[in-house]
GUSEDREN-117403 format. One record per residue (C-alpha): z, y, x; residue in one letter; residue number from 1. Coordinates in Angstrom, 2 decimals. Layout:
! GUSEDREN-117403
c3	c2	c1	r	k
Z	Y	X	A	NUM .
...
! end
This chain:
! GUSEDREN-117403
c3	c2	c1	r	k
39.01	-26.47	36.59	X	1 .
41.09	-24.25	34.34	X	2 .
43.90	-25.72	32.27	X	3 .
43.96	-22.67	29.98	X	4 .
44.11	-23.57	26.30	X	5 .
42.27	-21.91	23.40	X	6 .
42.72	-22.01	19.66	X	7 .
39.43	-23.96	19.42	X	8 .
40.73	-26.53	21.91	X	9 .
43.83	-26.90	19.75	X	10 .
41.59	-27.74	16.78	X	11 .
41.13	-24.43	14.98	X	12 .
37.60	-23.01	14.89	X	13 .
37.77	-19.29	14.10	X	14 .
33.98	-19.00	14.20	X	15 .
33.64	-21.67	11.49	X	16 .
36.13	-19.76	9.36	X	17 .
34.14	-16.56	9.79	X	18 .
30.95	-18.43	8.86	X	19 .
32.59	-19.59	5.63	X	20 .
33.60	-16.03	4.74	X	21 .
30.08	-14.71	5.28	X	22 .
28.53	-17.43	3.14	X	23 .
30.94	-17.05	0.24	X	24 .
30.78	-13.26	0.04	X	25 .
27.79	-13.17	-2.35	X	26 .
29.33	-15.95	-4.49	X	27 .
32.60	-14.07	-4.77	X	28 .
30.93	-10.73	-5.47	X	29 .
29.32	-12.18	-8.61	X	30 .
32.79	-12.68	-10.09	X	31 .
33.89	-9.08	-9.65	X	32 .
34.85	-6.95	-12.63	X	33 .
34.88	-3.13	-12.76	X	34 .
38.65	-3.17	-12.17	X	35 .
38.34	-4.80	-8.74	X	36 .
38.99	-2.35	-5.93	X	37 .
37.52	-3.04	-2.50	X	38 .
36.05	-6.34	-1.37	X	39 .
36.93	-9.41	0.65	X	40 .
38.76	-9.12	3.95	X	41 .
41.81	-7.07	3.07	X	42 .
45.38	-8.28	3.35	X	43 .
45.71	-8.15	-0.44	X	44 .
43.36	-8.10	-3.41	X	45 .
43.40	-4.93	-5.49	X	46 .
42.95	-4.76	-9.26	X	47 .
43.21	-1.56	-11.32	X	48 .
44.92	-2.00	-14.72	X	49 .
44.88	1.70	-15.63	X	50 .
43.68	2.49	-19.13	X	51 .
43.19	-1.12	-20.27	X	52 .
46.52	-1.74	-21.98	X	53 .
49.23	0.26	-23.75	X	54 .
52.04	-2.26	-23.20	X	55 .
50.63	-4.90	-20.86	X	56 .
52.42	-8.19	-20.32	X	57 .
51.27	-10.00	-17.21	X	58 .
50.99	-13.78	-17.48	X	59 .
50.70	-15.81	-14.28	X	60 .
49.77	-19.42	-13.64	X	61 .
49.31	-21.73	-10.68	X	62 .
48.02	-25.29	-10.41	X	63 .
45.96	-27.78	-8.46	X	64 .
43.62	-30.59	-9.47	X	65 .
45.79	-33.58	-8.59	X	66 .
44.24	-36.72	-7.16	X	67 .
40.88	-35.95	-8.73	X	68 .
40.42	-34.50	-5.24	X	69 .
40.46	-38.03	-3.83	X	70 .
37.62	-39.06	-6.13	X	71 .
35.63	-35.93	-5.27	X	72 .
36.01	-36.69	-1.57	X	73 .
35.16	-40.36	-2.07	X	74 .
31.96	-39.44	-3.92	X	75 .
31.12	-36.49	-1.69	X	76 .
30.97	-34.20	-4.72	X	77 .
32.49	-30.89	-3.78	X	78 .
30.58	-28.40	-5.94	X	79 .
32.48	-28.75	-9.25	X	80 .
36.08	-29.45	-8.20	X	81 .
36.56	-25.67	-7.90	X	82 .
35.69	-25.30	-11.59	X	83 .
38.52	-27.73	-12.30	X	84 .
40.88	-25.63	-10.21	X	85 .
40.09	-22.46	-12.13	X	86 .
40.16	-24.24	-15.48	X	87 .
43.61	-25.70	-14.95	X	88 .
45.03	-22.23	-14.23	X	89 .
43.18	-19.96	-16.67	X	90 .
43.55	-22.33	-19.63	X	91 .
47.31	-22.22	-19.10	X	92 .
47.64	-18.42	-19.23	X	93 .
45.22	-18.36	-22.17	X	94 .
47.79	-20.26	-24.25	X	95 .
49.89	-17.08	-24.54	X	96 .
46.91	-15.02	-25.59	X	97 .
46.28	-13.59	-22.12	X	98 .
42.89	-12.72	-20.71	X	99 .
42.66	-14.01	-17.11	X	100 .
42.03	-10.99	-14.89	X	101 .
41.85	-12.33	-11.36	X	102 .
42.16	-15.51	-9.34	X	103 .
43.28	-16.50	-5.85	X	104 .
42.59	-19.82	-4.14	X	105 .
44.10	-21.78	-1.27	X	106 .
41.95	-24.30	0.64	X	107 .
43.54	-26.35	3.43	X	108 .
41.97	-28.97	5.67	X	109 .
42.42	-30.60	9.06	X	110 .
39.00	-29.65	10.43	X	111 .
36.88	-27.06	8.70	X	112 .
33.47	-28.25	7.52	X	113 .
31.52	-25.13	6.60	X	114 .
29.17	-26.75	4.05	X	115 .
32.00	-28.55	2.22	X	116 .
34.17	-25.45	2.13	X	117 .
31.36	-23.27	0.82	X	118 .
30.58	-25.87	-1.87	X	119 .
34.21	-25.93	-3.01	X	120 .
34.57	-22.15	-3.05	X	121 .
31.22	-21.91	-4.81	X	122 .
32.68	-24.04	-7.59	X	123 .
35.73	-21.78	-7.74	X	124 .
33.45	-18.75	-8.05	X	125 .
31.47	-20.47	-10.82	X	126 .
34.72	-21.23	-12.66	X	127 .
35.76	-17.60	-12.37	X	128 .
32.42	-16.50	-13.81	X	129 .
32.89	-18.86	-16.75	X	130 .
36.39	-17.49	-17.32	X	131 .
35.41	-13.85	-16.83	X	132 .
38.03	-13.36	-14.11	X	133 .
37.51	-11.98	-10.63	X	134 .
37.99	-14.03	-7.46	X	135 .
39.67	-11.30	-5.44	X	136 .
41.13	-13.27	-2.56	X	137 .
42.14	-16.56	-1.07	X	138 .
43.14	-18.46	2.02	X	139 .
41.19	-20.97	4.06	X	140 .
43.56	-22.84	6.36	X	141 .
42.47	-25.16	9.16	X	142 .
45.47	-27.26	10.18	X	143 .
44.76	-30.03	12.71	X	144 .
46.72	-33.26	12.23	X	145 .
47.88	-32.28	8.73	X	146 .
45.05	-34.00	6.85	X	147 .
42.91	-37.10	7.57	X	148 .
39.25	-36.42	8.50	X	149 .
37.16	-35.31	5.53	X	150 .
40.14	-34.49	3.31	X	151 .
41.28	-31.14	2.00	X	152 .
43.76	-29.74	-0.50	X	153 .
43.39	-27.05	-3.14	X	154 .
45.68	-24.75	-5.07	X	155 .
44.91	-21.87	-7.39	X	156 .
46.73	-18.88	-8.81	X	157 .
45.73	-16.56	-11.64	X	158 .
47.10	-13.47	-13.37	X	159 .
46.20	-12.54	-16.91	X	160 .
47.30	-9.79	-19.27	X	161 .
47.91	-9.38	-22.98	X	162 .
49.18	-6.56	-25.16	X	163 .
52.87	-7.11	-25.83	X	164 .
52.26	-6.94	-29.58	X	165 .
49.63	-9.69	-29.34	X	166 .
51.55	-12.10	-27.13	X	167 .
51.44	-15.65	-28.52	X	168 .
54.97	-17.01	-28.36	X	169 .
54.75	-19.65	-31.07	X	170 .
57.35	-17.82	-33.18	X	171 .
54.88	-17.42	-36.06	X	172 .
54.25	-21.19	-36.35	X	173 .
55.47	-22.57	-39.70	X	174 .
55.54	-25.94	-41.41	X	175 .
52.17	-26.57	-43.03	X	176 .
50.16	-25.01	-40.20	X	177 .
47.26	-27.16	-39.02	X	178 .
46.61	-28.45	-35.51	X	179 .
42.94	-28.02	-34.62	X	180 .
41.93	-30.20	-31.68	X	181 .
39.15	-28.81	-29.47	X	182 .
37.01	-31.23	-27.49	X	183 .
37.46	-31.82	-23.78	X	184 .
34.69	-32.67	-21.31	X	185 .
36.60	-35.76	-20.17	X	186 .
39.92	-36.37	-18.41	X	187 .
39.69	-32.84	-16.97	X	188 .
42.13	-32.92	-14.01	X	189 .
44.96	-35.11	-15.24	X	190 .
45.88	-38.77	-14.99	X	191 .
43.71	-39.47	-11.96	X	192 .
46.30	-41.54	-10.13	X	193 .
46.09	-43.99	-13.04	X	194 .
42.32	-43.54	-13.34	X	195 .
41.75	-44.37	-9.68	X	196 .
43.97	-47.45	-9.98	X	197 .
41.93	-48.66	-12.97	X	198 .
38.63	-48.00	-11.18	X	199 .
39.90	-49.82	-8.09	X	200 .
41.03	-52.83	-10.14	X	201 .
37.66	-52.91	-11.93	X	202 .
35.81	-53.09	-8.59	X	203 .
34.68	-49.44	-8.42	X	204 .
31.88	-49.73	-11.04	X	205 .
31.03	-46.04	-10.67	X	206 .
27.39	-46.61	-11.68	X	207 .
28.46	-48.21	-14.98	X	208 .
26.64	-46.73	-17.98	X	209 .
28.90	-45.27	-20.65	X	210 .
26.61	-44.30	-23.49	X	211 .
24.03	-42.69	-21.24	X	212 .
26.49	-41.23	-18.73	X	213 .
27.49	-42.93	-15.49	X	214 .
31.20	-43.57	-15.05	X	215 .
31.24	-41.42	-11.91	X	216 .
29.72	-38.49	-13.81	X	217 .
32.13	-38.91	-16.72	X	218 .
35.12	-38.90	-14.39	X	219 .
33.87	-35.92	-12.36	X	220 .
32.91	-33.77	-15.35	X	221 .
34.57	-30.40	-14.66	X	222 .
37.43	-29.14	-16.81	X	223 .
36.26	-27.18	-19.83	X	224 .
37.16	-23.51	-19.52	X	225 .
38.16	-22.33	-23.00	X	226 .
38.76	-18.66	-22.22	X	227 .
35.83	-16.83	-23.79	X	228 .
35.73	-18.80	-27.09	X	229 .
39.50	-18.62	-27.56	X	230 .
39.72	-14.89	-26.82	X	231 .
36.98	-14.40	-29.43	X	232 .
38.87	-16.61	-31.88	X	233 .
42.03	-14.54	-31.42	X	234 .
40.12	-11.43	-32.51	X	235 .
38.99	-12.93	-35.80	X	236 .
41.49	-15.56	-36.97	X	237 .
45.30	-15.66	-37.48	X	238 .
46.14	-18.00	-34.61	X	239 .
49.85	-18.90	-34.53	X	240 .
49.86	-20.93	-31.32	X	241 .
47.72	-22.68	-28.72	X	242 .
48.27	-25.47	-26.22	X	243 .
46.41	-26.66	-23.13	X	244 .
46.46	-30.48	-22.99	X	245 .
47.27	-31.40	-19.38	X	246 .
49.75	-33.77	-17.72	X	247 .
51.87	-35.29	-20.47	X	248 .
48.86	-35.57	-22.75	X	249 .
48.87	-35.01	-26.49	X	250 .
52.43	-36.17	-26.96	X	251 .
54.12	-33.70	-24.63	X	252 .
51.96	-30.56	-24.52	X	253 .
51.47	-29.30	-28.08	X	254 .
55.17	-29.47	-28.91	X	255 .
55.92	-27.07	-26.03	X	256 .
54.73	-24.14	-28.16	X	257 .
56.35	-25.26	-31.43	X	258 .
59.72	-23.64	-32.31	X	259 .
62.91	-25.69	-32.60	X	260 .
63.41	-27.16	-36.05	X	261 .
59.72	-27.99	-36.40	X	262 .
57.75	-31.02	-35.30	X	263 .
54.22	-32.40	-35.26	X	264 .
52.60	-35.12	-37.34	X	265 .
49.40	-36.10	-35.55	X	266 .
46.78	-38.34	-37.14	X	267 .
45.91	-41.22	-34.78	X	268 .
42.65	-41.86	-36.64	X	269 .
41.53	-38.29	-36.03	X	270 .
41.94	-38.73	-32.27	X	271 .
38.70	-40.59	-31.54	X	272 .
38.53	-41.72	-27.92	X	273 .
35.29	-40.69	-26.15	X	274 .
33.60	-43.53	-24.17	X	275 .
35.29	-42.75	-20.83	X	276 .
38.78	-42.92	-22.38	X	277 .
37.89	-46.04	-24.34	X	278 .
36.76	-47.71	-21.10	X	279 .
39.92	-46.66	-19.27	X	280 .
42.12	-48.01	-22.05	X	281 .
40.28	-51.35	-22.26	X	282 .
39.72	-51.90	-18.54	X	283 .
43.24	-50.85	-17.57	X	284 .
44.85	-52.56	-20.56	X	285 .
46.61	-49.24	-21.16	X	286 .
48.71	-49.08	-24.32	X	287 .
47.61	-46.44	-26.82	X	288 .
51.01	-44.74	-26.57	X	289 .
50.56	-44.50	-22.80	X	290 .
47.11	-42.98	-23.34	X	291 .
48.60	-40.29	-25.58	X	292 .
51.25	-39.32	-23.03	X	293 .
48.91	-39.39	-20.00	X	294 .
45.47	-38.11	-21.03	X	295 .
43.98	-35.50	-23.32	X	296 .
42.11	-38.36	-25.07	X	297 .
39.15	-36.08	-25.82	X	298 .
41.25	-33.12	-27.00	X	299 .
41.49	-30.58	-24.19	X	300 .
42.96	-27.67	-26.12	X	301 .
44.63	-27.19	-29.48	X	302 .
44.92	-24.26	-31.86	X	303 .
47.68	-24.00	-34.47	X	304 .
46.77	-21.84	-37.45	X	305 .
47.01	-21.66	-41.26	X	306 .
45.01	-24.29	-43.13	X	307 .
42.98	-21.58	-44.86	X	308 .
41.63	-20.40	-41.49	X	309 .
40.54	-23.80	-40.15	X	310 .
36.93	-23.84	-41.39	X	311 .
36.15	-20.36	-40.05	X	312 .
37.85	-21.16	-36.74	X	313 .
35.90	-24.39	-36.32	X	314 .
32.63	-22.59	-37.13	X	315 .
33.33	-19.88	-34.54	X	316 .
34.12	-22.48	-31.86	X	317 .
30.95	-24.39	-32.75	X	318 .
28.95	-21.22	-32.07	X	319 .
30.36	-21.39	-28.54	X	320 .
29.40	-25.05	-28.17	X	321 .
32.89	-26.44	-28.74	X	322 .
33.43	-29.29	-31.18	X	323 .
36.75	-29.38	-33.02	X	324 .
38.55	-31.29	-35.76	X	325 .
41.91	-31.24	-37.49	X	326 .
44.20	-33.72	-35.74	X	327 .
47.51	-33.04	-37.47	X	328 .
49.93	-30.52	-38.89	X	329 .
53.25	-28.84	-38.25	X	330 .
56.14	-30.37	-40.18	X	331 .
59.89	-29.88	-40.41	X	332 .
61.67	-31.85	-37.72	X	333 .
63.59	-34.76	-39.22	X	334 .
65.01	-36.51	-36.16	X	335 .
64.98	-36.44	-32.39	X	336 .
61.34	-37.54	-32.30	X	337 .
59.55	-34.24	-32.83	X	338 .
56.06	-35.68	-32.30	X	339 .
54.86	-38.47	-34.53	X	340 .
51.42	-39.99	-33.99	X	341 .
50.35	-42.43	-36.63	X	342 .
! end
């Protein structure tokens, strides 16, 4: 009997990895843009920028999906968590006016399950299609003993580009500008450590009906990808700034793009909590202030623009299926508290 060891005996199945690659190839190919050079399998993904920009500024972003992964694994729902991964990255680079060009993913697990991996990457490919960016590469890592059985981790990375003259820096924001809040699909991919604690304390009522939607479905709704509507909006309206509402919620994210000397006056009555957030607040006995600094509270993205442009902007977003409403305005900062919600 031989005592020779193999990579498979050590817990890494190269054949399973190859099977994943073969099954995801057609999914990935659907995301390709004309600028993509070559296909999967190279040491690096190639993307040709020639002729597209005069003074291109590259904007990069990286993120994960937090402990929403735990809920996805608990429910066995692996087909949409990849949309979340893409959304969290591309919505960030979009804030500076950049068009996401390409995306890379990192998938790590203890033991590779081909069907689960393909489902996750399929969601990533779907997210890239929604964002109009190409999935040009990634890494699938099988690392025995690093993760409990059935668990995996995800990370994403995107690069976008914008003409230097069109870069959104927030410098054009002035007092009197309006904050237009654009609807989210739910909690997106933030606050899930608190969400899971509330669900656990409530006895895991994942089949609970919330206005015609089960709690599990409301919590697993994939992150809205705002890229196409917002890029269209930038072509037609004088947008002064944008913000992606992620960790830190409404209180901490919008102010990140507002210049020093200015603040925000947000209207609490305009921030109407959708059913899933209302349930979380009531069931978890979460203070409203804590809601504002943890969740998007139904506002996944914000646009700052002159009041005269609000109606046209809202109409354009509605054509893309996005509901929006004015939730506040930019004001002169009067004290250390630059964000007032009341």
